[in-house]
C-alpha positions in Angstrom: 29.6 -12.5 33.4 26.7 -14.8 34.1 25.6 -17.9 32.1 22.6 -16.0 30.6 25.0 -13.7 28.8 26.3 -16.7 26.8 22.9 -18.4 26.2 21.6 -15.0 24.9 23.8 -15.5 21.9 21.6 -18.3 20.5 18.8 -16.0 19.2 21.4 -13.7 17.6 22.9 -16.7 15.8 19.4 -17.6 14.6 19.0 -14.1 13.2 22.3 -14.1 11.2 21.1 -15.7 8.0 18.2 -13.2 7.6 20.5 -10.4 8.6 23.0 -11.4 5.9 20.3 -11.7 3.2 18.6 -8.4 4.1 21.9 -6.5 4.4 22.8 -8.0 0.9 19.6 -6.5 -0.5 20.6 -3.1 0.9 24.1 -3.5 -0.5 22.7 -4.2 -3.9 20.6 -1.1 -3.8 23.5 1.0 -2.5 25.9 -0.4 -5.2 23.6 0.9 -7.9 24.7 4.4 -6.9 28.1 3.9 -5.3 30.9 1.4 -5.8 31.1 -0.4 -2.4 32.8 -3.7 -1.7 30.3 -6.4 -0.6 32.3 -7.6 2.4 33.3 -4.1 3.5 29.6 -3.0 3.4 28.6 -6.0 5.6 31.5 -5.5 8.0 30.6 -1.8 8.5 27.0 -2.6 9.1 27.9 -5.4 11.6 30.4 -3.1 13.4 27.7 -0.5 13.7 26.3 -2.6 16.6 29.0 -0.9 18.6 26.8 2.2 18.6 24.5 0.3 21.0 27.3 0.5 23.6 28.7 4.0 22.8 27.4 6.4 25.5 26.8 9.5 23.3 25.2 7.4 20.6 22.9 5.9 23.2 21.7 9.3 24.2 21.3 10.6 20.6 20.3 7.6 18.7 19.5 4.4 20.6 17.0 6.0 22.9 14.9 7.1 19.9 15.5 3.8 18.1 13.8 2.0 21.0 10.8 4.4 20.7 11.5 5.9 24.1 12.3 9.4 25.2 14.6 11.1 27.7 13.0 11.8 31.1 11.7 15.3 32.0 12.9 17.2 35.0 10.3 15.8 37.4 11.1 12.2 36.3 14.8 12.8 36.7 14.3 14.3 40.1 12.7 11.0 41.1 14.8 8.5 39.3 18.3 9.9 39.8 18.5 9.4 43.6 17.2 5.9 43.2 19.7 5.1 40.5 22.5 6.6 42.6 21.5 4.5 45.6 21.4 1.2 43.6 24.7 2.1 41.8 26.4 2.7 45.2 25.2 -0.7 46.4 26.7 -2.3 43.3 29.8 -0.1 43.6 29.2 1.5 40.2 29.4 5.1 39.0 26.0 6.6 38.3 27.0 8.5 35.1 27.5 5.2 33.3 23.7 4.9 32.8 21.4 6.6 30.4 17.8 6.7 31.7 14.9 6.6 29.2 11.1 6.7 29.5 8.8 4.4 27.6 5.3 6.0 27.2 3.2 3.0 28.2 0.1 2.2 30.3 2.0 -0.9 31.6 4.3 -1.0 34.7 7.4 -2.1 32.9 11.1 -1.6 32.5 14.0 -3.1 30.5 17.7 -2.8 30.0 19.5 -2.3 26.7 22.9 -1.5 25.3 25.8 -1.0 27.6 24.2 1.7 29.8 20.5 2.2 29.1 17.8 1.8 31.7 14.3 2.2 30.4 11.4 2.7 32.7 7.7 3.0 31.6 5.9 6.2 32.4 3.3 4.3 34.3 6.0 2.7 36.5 7.3 6.2 37.4 3.7 7.4 38.2 2.3 4.4 40.0 5.2 2.8 41.9 6.5 4.0 45.2 10.1 5.0 45.6 11.0 1.7 47.2 9.2 -0.3 44.5 10.9 1.8 41.8 14.3 1.2 43.4 13.6 -2.5 43.2 12.8 -2.2 39.5 16.0 -0.2 38.9 18.1 -2.7 40.8 16.7 -5.5 38.6 17.4 -3.7 35.4 20.9 -2.6 36.5 21.5 -6.3 37.4 21.0 -7.2 33.7 23.9 -4.8 32.9 26.1 -6.2 35.7 25.5 -9.7 34.4 26.2 -8.7 30.8 22.8 -10.0 29.8 22.2 -7.0 27.5 25.3 -7.5 25.3 23.8 -10.1 23.0 20.4 -8.6 23.3 21.6 -5.3 22.0 23.5 -6.8 19.1 20.4 -8.7 18.2 18.4 -5.5 18.2 20.9 -3.9 15.8 21.0 -6.9 13.5 17.2 -7.1 13.4 16.9 -3.6 11.9 17.6 -4.5 8.2 15.5 -7.7 8.7 12.5 -5.6 9.9 13.0 -3.1 7.1 13.0 -5.8 4.5 9.9 -7.5 6.0 8.0 -4.2 6.0 9.2 -3.3 2.5 8.0 -6.8 1.4 4.5 -6.1 2.8 4.4 -2.6 1.2 5.4 -4.0 -2.2 2.8 -6.8 -1.7 0.1 -4.3 -1.2 1.3 -2.2 -4.2 1.4 -5.3 -6.5 -2.1 -6.3 -5.4 -3.4 -2.9 -6.5 -1.5 -3.0 -9.7 -2.7 -6.6 -10.3 -6.3 -5.6 -9.8 -5.9 -2.7 -12.2 -4.2 -4.7 -15.0 -6.2 -7.8 -14.8 -9.4 -5.9 -15.3 -8.1 -4.7 -18.7 -5.8 -7.5 -19.8 -6.4 -11.1 -18.5 -3.0 -12.3 -19.6 -1.5 -10.2 -16.9 -3.1 -12.4 -14.2 -0.4 -15.1 -14.0 2.7 -12.9 -14.0 1.1 -10.4 -11.6 0.2 -13.2 -9.2 3.8 -14.6 -9.4 5.2 -11.2 -8.5 2.7 -10.7 -5.7 3.5 -14.2 -4.3 7.2 -13.4 -4.4 6.8 -10.2 -2.4 4.5 -12.0 0.1 6.9 -14.9 0.5 9.9 -12.6 1.0 8.1 -10.6 3.6 7.0 -13.7 5.6 10.4 -15.3 5.4 11.9 -12.2 7.1 9.0 -12.1 9.5 9.6 -15.8 10.4 13.2 -15.2 11.2 12.2 -12.5 13.6 9.6 -14.8 15.2 12.2 -17.5 15.6 14.5 -15.1 17.4 11.5 -14.1 19.6 10.8 -17.8 20.5 14.4 -18.6 21.2 14.8 -15.4 23.3 11.8 -16.5 25.4 13.4 -19.8 26.0 16.8 -18.6 27.0 15.7 -15.3 28.5 13.8 -16.6 31.5 17.0 -17.6 33.2 18.4 -14.0 32.8 15.4 -12.6 34.6 15.9 -15.0 37.5 19.6 -14.2 37.7 18.8 -10.4 37.6 16.2 -10.9 40.4 18.8 -12.9 42.5 21.4 -10.1 42.0 18.9 -7.5 43.0 18.2 -9.4 46.2 21.9 -9.6 46.9 22.2 -5.9 46.4 19.6 -5.4 49.1 16.5 -4.7 47.0 14.6 -8.0 47.2 11.6 -6.8 49.2 11.3 -3.7 47.0 11.4 -5.8 43.8 8.9 -8.2 45.2 6.5 -5.4 46.0 6.9 -3.9 42.5 6.2 -7.3 40.9 3.1 -7.6 43.0 1.9 -4.2 41.9 2.7 -5.2 38.3 0.6 -8.4 38.6 -2.4 -6.5 39.9 -2.1 -3.8 37.2 -1.4 -6.2 34.4 -4.4 -8.4 35.2 -6.7 -5.4 35.3 -5.4 -4.0 32.0 -5.8 -7.4 30.3 -9.4 -7.7 31.4 -10.3 -4.2 30.3 -8.1 -3.5 27.3 -6.6 -6.7 26.1 -6.9 -6.1 22.3 -5.7 -2.5 22.7 -2.8 -3.6 24.8 -1.6 -6.1 22.3 -1.8 -3.6 19.4 0.3 -1.0 21.3 3.3 -3.3 21.7 6.4 -2.0 19.8 8.8 -4.1 17.8 11.5 -4.3 20.5 8.9 -5.6 23.0 7.5 -8.2 20.5 10.9 -9.5 19.5 13.2 -9.2 22.5 11.1 -9.2 25.7 10.8 -12.4 27.7 9.7 -12.4 31.4 8.7 -15.4 33.5 5.4 -15.3 35.4 5.6 -12.5 38.0 4.2 -14.9 40.7 7.0 -17.3 40.0 9.6 -14.6 40.3 8.0 -13.3 43.6 8.1 -16.8 45.0 11.8 -17.2 44.2 12.7 -13.8 45.6 10.8 -14.5 48.8 12.6 -17.9 49.1 16.0 -16.2 48.6 15.1 -13.5 51.2 14.2 -16.3 53.7 17.5 -18.0 53.0 19.4 -14.8 53.6 17.6 -14.3 57.0 18.4 -17.9 58.1 22.1 -17.4 57.4 22.3 -14.3 59.6 
C-alpha cells in the first residue's frame, strides 16, 4: 500500500459532515413510513460502501452508477489481451478486473472500486495497442497501490450529498414559482416565501460546497497518486507506452479545448468533477522519461 492510499482519506474525512447531515435527512423521510433506528440506518448506509468492492455488484451496479457501460465484443477483443498482458507483468489474475467504457470524446481512463478499469470510448478508438496497454498499466497500478479504496468510499458517501444538493435546487426552483404566483395575489406572502426560498438555496449550496471542498482536497492529494501509478507502470515495463499515450492525450486535449471548450466542460459527469485529479501531462511525461533513463543507466 502506497502513501497516496493514506492521503486519499483526507477528502473523505472532509465529506463526512455533509454525508451525516444528508443521510440524516433521508433517515427522517424513511422514518415517517418505517420505524428505523437512527444509528442502524447510518451504519447500513455506510457499510453499503462495500458494494464498491464486491465484484458482482460492480458489474451490475457500480458500472452504471459511474455513468459507464460494459464493453461490446469488439472492445473486449481489443482490451482483454492487453489487460491480460499487464496483469501477467504484475502477477495478477485477469478475472479480478471489471472493464467499463465511458462514452466520451476525450482520451481518458480511470480506476474505481476494487476491480474496475474504465477506459473512454475515444481511447479505445484512437490509441494504438501499445498506447492502450500503457493506459491500462497506469490504471491497474492505482489498484495495486490501493489508491482507489478511499476514492471509492468517497464516491459512495457523496451520493446522499449529491441527492440533497439536487433536491435543494429543485425545491428552490419550485418555491420561486410558488412565490411568484402567491405574491402577485397576496403581498403578505412575500417575506415568508422569500425565507423559504432562501432556506432551500442555502441548503443546496452548503451541500454543493462540501462536494467542492472534497474536489479541491482530492486535487491536492491526488497528484501524488498519479505520479506513483506512472512510476509503477514504468516498473512493470510499460513506461514508453504510457508516455506515448500521454503525448497523444495532450495533442487531442489541446485540440478539443480550442474547438469545443464550452461543450467539453458541460459534458463532464459528477464523478469527473468531484474525484478526478491529474497533473499536467507534460510533467508526467518528463518524469516517466527520467525514470526510463535511470532504468537504462542501471542496466
